[in-house]
PAZAPA-4460 file (N, C-alpha, C; in steps of 0.05 Angstrom, whole numbers, plus 32768, in hexadecimal, padded with zeros to 4 digits):
% residues 209
    n_x    n_y    n_z   ca_x   ca_y   ca_z    c_x    c_y    c_z   seq   type   mol
   7C49   810E   811E   7C4E   8129   812B   7C3C   813D   811D     1      M     A
   7C34   814F   812C   7C1F   8164   8124   7C2E   817D   811E     2      L     A
   7C1E   818E   810E   7C26   81AC   8109   7C31   81B9   8124     3      V     A
   7C1D   81B6   8136   7C20   81C5   8151   7C3F   81BF   815C     4      R     A
   7C49   81A9   8155   7C64   81A1   8162   7C79   81AE   8156     5      D     A
   7C75   81BB   813C   7C8B   81C6   812B   7C86   81E2   8124     6      W     A
   7C6E   81EE   8129   7C68   820A   811F   7C77   821D   8132     7      M     A
   7C7A   8236   8129   7C81   824B   8137   7C65   8258   8143     8      T     A
   7C66   8258   815F   7C4F   8263   816A   7C4B   8282   8169     9      R     A
   7C34   8289   816D   7C31   82AA   816F   7C43   82B9   815C    10      D     A
   7C3E   82B6   8140   7C50   82C4   812E   7C4A   82DF   812E    11      P     A
   7C5C   82F3   8127   7C57   8312   8122   7C42   8310   8108    12      Q     A
   7C32   8327   810D   7C1F   832B   80F7   7C1F   8349   80F0    13      T     A
   7C12   834E   80DB   7C0D   836C   80D3   7BEF   836E   80C9    14      V     A
   7BE5   8385   80CB   7BC9   838C   80C1   7BCB   8393   80A4    15      S     A
   7BB4   8391   8099   7BB1   8398   807B   7BB9   83B4   8077    16      A     A
   7BB8   83C5   808C   7BBD   83E2   8088   7BD7   83EC   8090    17      T     A
   7BE7   83D6   8098   7C05   83DC   809C   7C13   83E1   8084    18      T     A
   7C21   83FA   8086   7C31   8404   806E   7C47   83EE   8065    19      P     A
   7C4A   83EB   804D   7C5E   83DA   8040   7C7A   83DC   804D    20      V     A
   7C83   83F5   804F   7C9F   83FB   805A   7C9F   83F0   8078    21      M     A
   7C89   83F2   8088   7C8D   83E7   80A4   7C8F   83C9   80A4    22      E     A
   7C7F   83BB   8091   7C80   83A0   808E   7C9A   8396   8088    23      A     A
   7CA9   83A5   8073   7CC2   839C   806C   7CD7   839E   8084    24      M     A
   7CD3   83B3   8092   7CE6   83B5   80A9   7CE1   83A2   80BD    25      Q     A
   7CCA   8399   80C4   7CC3   8385   80D7   7CCE   8369   80CB    26      R     A
   7CCC   8364   80B3   7CDB   834A   80A7   7CF8   834A   80A9    27      L     A
   7D03   8361   80A7   7D22   8365   80A7   7D2A   8361   80C4    28      R     A
   7D1D   8370   80D6   7D24   836D   80F2   7D20   8352   80FE    29      E     A
   7D0C   8346   80F5   7D08   832A   8103   7D11   8313   80F5    30      G     A
   7D1D   8317   80DB   7D28   8303   80CB   7D11   82EF   80C1    31      G     A
   7CF8   82FC   80BD   7CE1   82EB   80B3   7CE6   82ED   8091    32      F     A
   7CD2   82DA   8087   7CCF   82DC   806D   7CB0   82E0   8065    33      R     A
   7CA1   82DF   8077   7C84   82E1   8071   7C76   82EE   808D    34      R     A
   7C61   82FB   808A   7C51   8304   809E   7C33   8301   8098    35      L     A
   7C25   82F1   80AB   7C07   82EE   80A8   7BFE   830C   80AB    36      P     A
   7BE6   8311   809B   7BD7   832A   809B   7BBB   8325   80AC    37      V     A
   7BB7   8334   80C2   7BA3   8330   80D3   7B91   8348   80D3    38      V     A
   7B78   8347   80D2   7B68   835C   80D6   7B50   8356   80E6    39      Q     A
   7B4C   8365   80FD   7B34   835E   810E   7B35   8342   8118    40      D     A
   7B4E   8338   811C   7B4F   831F   8129   7B4E   830A   8116    41      G     A
   7B49   830D   80FA   7B49   82FA   80E7   7B5B   82FC   80D3    42      N     A
   7B68   82E3   80CB   7B7D   82E1   80B3   7B6F   82EA   809A    43      L     A
   7B7C   82FE   808D   7B73   8308   8075   7B86   8304   805F    44      V     A
   7B9F   82FF   8062   7BB2   82FA   804F   7BCF   82F4   805A    45      G     A
   7BE2   82F4   8048   7BFF   82F2   8052   7C0D   8300   803D    46      I     A
   7C25   830A   8049   7C37   8319   8039   7C50   8312   803D    47      V     A
   7C62   830E   8028   7C7F   8302   8029   7C90   8317   8022    48      T     A
   7CAA   8312   8028   7CBE   8325   8021   7CBF   8327   8005    49      D     A
   7CBB   8314   7FF4   7CBA   8317   7FD7   7CA1   832A   7FCE    50      R     A
   7C8B   8325   7FD8   7C74   8338   7FD2   7C7D   8356   7FD4    51      D     A
   7C8A   835B   7FEE   7C8F   8377   7FF3   7CA4   8382   7FDF    52      L     A
   7CB6   8370   7FDB   7CD0   8379   7FCA   7CC4   8381   7FAD    53      K     A
   7CB0   8370   7FA4   7CA6   8372   7F89   7C97   838B   7F8A    54      E     A
   7C8B   8393   7F9E   7C78   83AB   7F9D   7C89   83C4   7F9E    55      A     A
   7CA3   83C4   7FA5   7CB1   83DB   7FA6   7CBD   83E4   7F8B    56      T     A
   7CC1   83FA   7F80   7CCA   8403   7F69   7CE8   83F9   7F64    57      P     A
   7CED   83F3   7F49   7D0A   83E9   7F43   7D1D   8400   7F47    58      S     A
   7D36   83F5   7F4C   7D4C   8408   7F4F   7D52   841A   7F36    59      K     A
   7D44   840E   7F20   7D48   841B   7F05   7D34   8434   7F03    60      A     A
   7D24   8436   7F13   7D0E   844A   7F12   7D18   8466   7F0D    61      T     A
   7D0D   8475   7F01   7D15   8492   7EFF   7D06   84A6   7F16    62      T     A
   7CF8   849B   7F26   7CEC   84AA   7F39   7CFE   84B4   7F4E    63      L     A
   7CFB   84CD   7F5B   7D0E   84D7   7F6A   7D08   84C8   7F87    64      S     A
   7D1D   84CA   7F9A   7D19   84BF   7FB3   7D01   84C9   7FC0    65      I     A
   7CFA   84E3   7FBD   7CE2   84ED   7FCA   7CC8   84E1   7FBF    66      Y     A
   7CC7   84DB   7FA7   7CB2   84D1   7F99   7CAE   84AF   7FA1    67      E     A
   7CC6   84A5   7FA3   7CC5   848A   7FAC   7CBB   8485   7FC9    68      L     A
   7CC6   8497   7FDB   7CBC   8498   7FF5   7C9F   849C   7FF9    69      N     A
   7C96   84AF   7FEA   7C78   84B6   7FE9   7C69   849E   7FE1    70      Y     A
   7C6F   8493   7FC8   7C60   847B   7FC1   7C5F   8463   7FD5    71      L     A
   7C78   845F   7FDF   7C7B   8446   7FF3   7C6B   844F   800D    72      L     A
   7C6A   8466   8016   7C5A   846E   802D   7C3C   8469   802A    73      S     A
   7C33   846A   800E   7C18   8465   800A   7C10   8447   8005    74      K     A
   7C25   8439   8003   7C1F   8417   7FFD   7C18   840D   8016    75      L     A
   7C06   83FB   8016   7BFD   83EE   802E   7BFE   83CF   802A    76      L     A
   7C01   83C1   8040   7C04   83A6   803B   7BEB   8399   802D    77      V     A
   7BD2   83A3   802F   7BBC   8395   8021   7BC1   839C   8002    78      K     A
   7BD3   83AE   7FF9   7BD5   83B3   7FDF   7BE9   839A   7FD4    79      D     A
   7BF8   838B   7FE1   7C09   8378   7FD8   7C06   835D   7FE3    80      V     A
   7BF5   8358   7FF7   7BF3   833F   8005   7BE5   832B   7FF1    81      M     A
   7BEA   8312   7FF8   7BDA   82FD   7FEE   7BC1   82F5   7FFE    82      V     A
   7BA7   82F7   7FF3   7B92   82F4   8003   7B88   82D8   8006    83      A     A
   7B8E   82C8   7FF2   7B85   82AC   7FF2   7B98   829E   7FFE    84      A     A
   7B98   8297   801B   7BAC   828D   8029   7BA6   8270   8031    85      V     A
   7BB9   825F   802C   7BB7   8243   8032   7BC1   823C   8050    86      I     A
   7BB0   8233   805F   7BB3   8230   807D   7BB4   8211   8087    87      T     A
   7BBE   820D   809C   7BBB   81F4   80A8   7BB1   81F4   80C6    88      V     A
   7BAA   81DE   80D2   7BA2   81DF   80EE   7BBB   81D4   80FF    89      S     A
   7BC0   81DD   8117   7BD4   81CF   8128   7BD1   81B1   812C    90      P     A
   7BBB   81A7   8129   7BB7   818B   812B   7BB8   817B   8112    91      D     A
   7BBD   818A   80FA   7BC8   817A   80E2   7BE0   816C   80E5    92      D     A
   7BE4   8156   80D7   7C00   814D   80D9   7C14   815D   80CA    93      P     A
   7C2A   815A   80D0   7C41   816A   80C4   7C44   8167   80A9    94      I     A
   7C3F   814E   80A1   7C41   8146   8085   7C2B   8151   8072    95      E     A
   7C15   8159   807E   7BFE   8168   806D   7C09   8182   8069    96      R     A
   7C15   818F   807A   7C1D   81AC   8076   7C37   81A9   805E    97      A     A
   7C45   8195   8060   7C5A   8192   804A   7C4D   818E   802F    98      A     A
   7C39   817F   802F   7C29   8179   8015   7C1C   8196   800B    99      L     A
   7C0E   81A4   801D   7C02   81BA   8012   7C15   81CF   800A   100      L     A
   7C31   81D0   8016   7C42   81E3   800D   7C50   81D9   7FF0   101      M     A
   7C51   81BF   7FEC   7C5B   81B5   7FD2   7C45   81BB   7FBE   102      E     A
   7C2C   81B6   7FC3   7C16   81B9   7FB0   7C13   81D7   7FA9   103      E     A
   7C15   81E7   7FBC   7C0F   8204   7FB6   7C27   8215   7FB4   104      H     A
   7C3F   8209   7FB3   7C5B   8214   7FB0   7C5A   822E   7FC0   105      R     A
   7C54   822A   7FDC   7C5A   823F   7FED   7C6C   8233   8002   106      V     A
   7C79   8246   8014   7C8D   823E   8027   7C87   8244   8044   107      S     A
   7C6D   824A   8048   7C64   824E   8063   7C46   824E   8063   108      G     A
   7C3B   8243   8078   7C1D   8241   807D   7C17   824C   809A   109      L     A
   7C03   8260   8099   7BF7   8266   80B3   7BE9   824F   80BF   110      P     A
   7BEA   824F   80DA   7BDC   8239   80E9   7BC4   8243   80F7   111      V     A
   7BAB   823B   80F0   7B93   8246   80FB   7B89   8232   8111   112      I     A
   7B82   823D   8129   7B73   822F   813C   7B5D   823C   8148   113      E     A
   7B44   8235   8144   7B2B   8241   8150   7B2A   825D   8143   114      G     A
   7B2F   825D   812A   7B2C   8276   8117   7B41   828A   811C   115      G     A
   7B55   8286   812E   7B6A   8299   8133   7B86   828B   812E   116      V     A
   7B97   829D   8124   7BB1   8295   8119   7BC0   828F   8135   117      I     A
   7BCB   8276   8134   7BDA   826D   814C   7BF8   8268   814A   118      S     A
   7BFF   8269   8130   7C1C   8260   812B   7C1E   8262   810A   119      G     A
   7C36   825C   8103   7C3E   825A   80E6   7C53   8245   80E3   120      I     A
   7C4F   8233   80CC   7C63   821E   80C7   7C6D   8225   80AD   121      V     A
   7C89   8221   80AC   7C99   8225   8094   7CA7   8210   808C   122      T     A
   7CB7   8213   8073   7CC6   8201   8066   7CE0   81F9   807D   123      I     A
   7CE8   820D   808A   7CFD   8208   809F   7CF4   81F7   80B5   124      T     A
   7CDA   81F8   80BD   7CCD   81E8   80D1   7CCA   81CB   80C6   125      D     A
   7CC4   81C9   80AC   7CC5   81AD   80A0   7CDF   81A1   809D   126      L     A
   7CF3   81AF   809A   7D0D   81A5   8098   7D16   819A   80B6   127      L     A
   7D0F   81A9   80C8   7D15   81A0   80E5   7D06   8188   80EA   128      R     A
   7CEE   8185   80E0   7CDE   816D   80E4   7CEC   8154   80D7   129      A     A
   7CF4   815C   80BD   7CFF   8144   80AB   7D19   813A   80BA   130      F     A
   7D29   814C   80C4   7D43   8143   80D2   7D3C   8132   80EC   131      V     A
   7D26   813C   80F8   7D1D   812A   8110   7D16   8110   8108   132      E     A
   7D01   8110   80F5   7CF5   80F8   80ED   7D08   80E3   80E3   133      F     A
   7D1F   80E9   80D8   7D33   80D6   80CC   7D49   80D2   80E1   134      L     A
   7D47   80DE   80F8   7D5B   80D8   810D   7D79   80DF   8106   135      G     A
   7D7B   80F6   80F5   7D96   80FE   80ED   7DAA   8104   80FF   136      L     A
   7DA1   810D   8118   7DB3   8118   8129   7DBA   8103   8140   137      R     A
   7DAE   80E8   813D   7DB4   80D3   814E   7DC9   80C0   8143   138      E     A
   7DD8   80C7   812E   7DED   80B8   8124   7DE1   809D   8117   139      G     A
   7DF6   8087   811C   7DEC   806C   8114   7DF1   8069   80F4   140      G     A
   7DE1   8056   80E9   7DE7   804F   80CB   7DCD   8052   80BE   141      V     A
   7DCE   805F   80A5   7DBA   8062   8097   7DB9   804D   807F   142      R     A
   7DA2   803F   807E   7DA2   8028   806A   7D88   802B   8058   143      V     A
   7D8F   8029   803E   7D79   802A   802B   7D73   800E   8021   144      T     A
   7D58   8005   8021   7D51   7FEA   801B   7D3E   7FEC   8000   145      L     A
   7D3B   7FD6   7FF5   7D27   7FD3   7FE0   7D18   7FB6   7FE6   146      E     A
   7D00   7FBA   7FEB   7CEF   7FA2   7FF3   7CD6   7F9E   7FE4   147      A     A
   7CCB   7F87   7FE2   7CB2   7F86   7FD5   7C9F   7F97   7FE4   148      P     A
   7C8C   7FA2   7FD5   7C76   7FB3   7FDF   7C5F   7FA1   7FE9   149      D     A
   7C62   7F95   7FFF   7C4D   7F7E   8006   7C49   7F7F   8024   150      A     A
   7C34   7F77   802C   7C2E   7F73   804C   7C42   7F64   805B   151      P     A
   7C4B   7F6B   806F   7C5E   7F60   8082   7C7A   7F64   807D   152      G     A
   7C80   7F73   8065   7C9B   7F78   8061   7CA9   7F88   8073   153      M     A
   7C9E   7F9C   8081   7CAA   7FAD   8093   7CAE   7F9C   80AF   154      L     A
   7CA0   7F88   80B1   7CA4   7F78   80CA   7CBE   7F65   80C5   155      A     A
   7CC4   7F5F   80AD   7CDC   7F51   80A5   7CF3   7F62   80A6   156      R     A
   7CF1   7F7A   80A1   7D07   7F8F   80A4   7D0B   7F92   80C4   157      V     A
   7CF5   7F96   80CF   7CFC   7F9B   80ED   7D08   7F82   80FB   158      A     A
   7D01   7F6B   80F1   7D0D   7F51   80FF   7D2B   7F51   80FE   159      A     A
   7D37   7F5D   80EA   7D53   7F5C   80E8   7D61   7F74   80F9   160      A     A
   7D51   7F81   8105   7D5C   7F98   8118   7D6E   7F8F   812E   161      G     A
   7D61   7F80   8143   7D71   7F79   8159   7D8D   7F6E   8155   162      P     A
   7DA1   7F73   8164   7DA0   7F83   817D   7DA2   7FA3   8179   163      P     A
   7DA2   7FAB   815F   7DA0   7FC7   8158   7D84   7FD4   815D   164      S     A
   7D82   7FED   815C   7D69   7FFC   815D   7D64   800D   8147   165      N     A
   7D4D   8006   8139   7D44   8015   8121   7D34   802A   812A   166      I     A
   7D3E   8045   8128   7D33   805F   8136   7D24   806D   811E   167      I     A
   7D25   8067   8105   7D17   8077   80F1   7D14   8069   80DA   168      A     A
   7CFA   8068   80CC   7CF7   8059   80B2   7CE6   806C   80A4   169      V     A
   7CEE   806D   8089   7CDE   807E   8078   7CDE   806F   805B   170      A     A
   7CC9   8073   804E   7CC5   8068   8032   7CCF   807C   8021   171      T     A
   7CDB   8072   800B   7CE5   8085   7FF4   7CD2   807F   7FDB   172      A     A
   7CBB   8071   7FDD   7CAB   806E   7FC6   7CAC   8051   7FBB   173      G     A
   7C9D   804B   7FA8   7C97   802F   7F9B   7CA8   802F   7F81   174      V     A
   7CB9   801B   7F7E   7CC8   801B   7F66   7CBB   8006   7F54   175      V     A
   7CB6   800B   7F3A   7CA9   7FFB   7F26   7C90   7FED   7F32   176      A     A
   7C85   7FFB   7F42   7C68   7FF2   7F4A   7C68   7FDA   7F5C   177      G     A
   7C7E   7FCD   7F65   7C7A   7FB5   7F74   7C92   7FB4   7F8A   178      E     A
   7CA4   7FC6   7F8B   7CB9   7FC7   7F9F   7CBB   7FE3   7FAB   179      R     A
   7CC1   7FE2   7FC3   7CBF   7FFE   7FD5   7CDB   8003   7FE0   180      R     A
   7CE5   801B   7FDC   7CFE   8023   7FEA   7CF9   8028   8008   181      Q     A
   7D09   801F   8019   7D09   802B   8034   7D22   8036   803F   182      L     A
   7D21   804B   804C   7D38   8056   805A   7D38   8055   8079   183      V     A
   7D4C   8047   8083   7D4A   8044   80A0   7D65   804F   80AE   184      L     A
   7D61   8058   80C4   7D79   805F   80D7   7D7D   804A   80F0   185      R     A
   7D90   8040   80F0   7D95   8029   8105   7DAC   8032   8117   186      V     A
   7DA7   802F   8131   7DBC   8039   8145   7DC1   8022   8159   187      V     A
   7DD4   8025   8167   7DD8   8015   817E   7DEA   7FFB   8176   188      G     A
   7DE9   7FE6   8187   7DFB   7FD0   8185   7DF7   7FC0   8167   189      E     A
   7E0C   7FBD   815C   7E0D   7FAD   8140   7DFF   7FBB   812C   190      A     A
   7DFD   7FD7   812E   7DED   7FE7   8119   7DFB   7FE3   80FE   191      A     A
   7E16   7FDF   80FD   7E25   7FDB   80E3   7E1C   7FC2   80D7   192      E     A
   7E14   7FB1   80E7   7E0E   7F94   80D9   7DEE   7F91   80D1   193      G     A
   7DE1   7FA6   80D6   7DC5   7FA7   80D0   7DBE   7F9E   80B2   194      F     A
   7DD1   7FAD   80A1   7DCC   7FA8   8083   7DD0   7F8B   807D   195      A     A
   7DE6   7F80   8088   7DE9   7F64   8080   7DD3   7F50   808B   196      E     A
   7DC8   7F5B   80A5   7DB3   7F48   80AE   7D99   7F49   809F   197      R     A
   7D92   7F61   8094   7D78   7F66   8085   7D7D   7F59   806A   198      V     A
   7D95   7F5B   805F   7D9A   7F4F   8045   7D97   7F2E   8046   199      A     A
   7D9D   7F22   805D   7D97   7F04   8060   7D79   7EFD   8063   200      N     A
   7D6B   7F13   8068   7D4F   7F12   8067   7D42   7F11   8049   201      A     A
   7D52   7F13   8035   7D4E   7F15   801A   7D3F   7F30   8013   202      D     A
   7D4A   7F42   8020   7D43   7F62   8019   7D5D   7F6F   800F   203      I     A
   7D57   7F7B   7FF7   7D6B   7F89   7FE8   7D77   7FA1   7FFA   204      V     A
   7D8F   7FA1   7FFD   7D9C   7FBB   8009   7DA9   7FCD   7FF3   205      V     A
   7DA1   7FE4   7FF0   7DA9   7FF5   7FDA   7DC0   8009   7FE1   206      R     A
   7DBE   800F   7FFC   7DD3   8024   8004   7DD9   8022   8022   207      D     A
   7DEE   8024   802D   7DF8   8027   804A   7E09   8041   804B   208      V     A
   7E01   8051   805E   7E12   8069   8062   7E12   806D   8083   209      R     A
***
């Protein structure tokens, strides 16, 4: 699955010269956590609710309400935005977006197509994809296996499927450099018996839920 399948299309944006107070209001009203910053059609930065909050004076300030309002009225998005923006393409795999977010410790990425922002993909979108990938809404039985990390192993696991249907398979990494954990979701006829069938194929069953 690709980023375009999960991203939010045509996200709201602000310009670099948008007042910070206006940007904060748009975040509150829209329930957003970030706004891409666009100038002359080009992405020039991104601003988050955290950036905006950190730019406002502390409640412990000795400034008067009039002084505060004056200072905030002069503060623009360009003064608080992050200019070095990590982006993805709509044709990138969704797992690439997840990897970039993890590596750069960000929770949202603008999606650029033809030099123009066409969407935004966030942690929430990744969670939706995760739920879909693992078939969590389809019921059935979740089985965790530990099998040799060798060619043909997945075929042995799949051979134990019928008459049930394996609708999701994910790897949970290599154990001790020679065995791999697999998490499967099995639905349909005799799904409850899948664990026993795969165990009879000399594959270790670690957990059934």
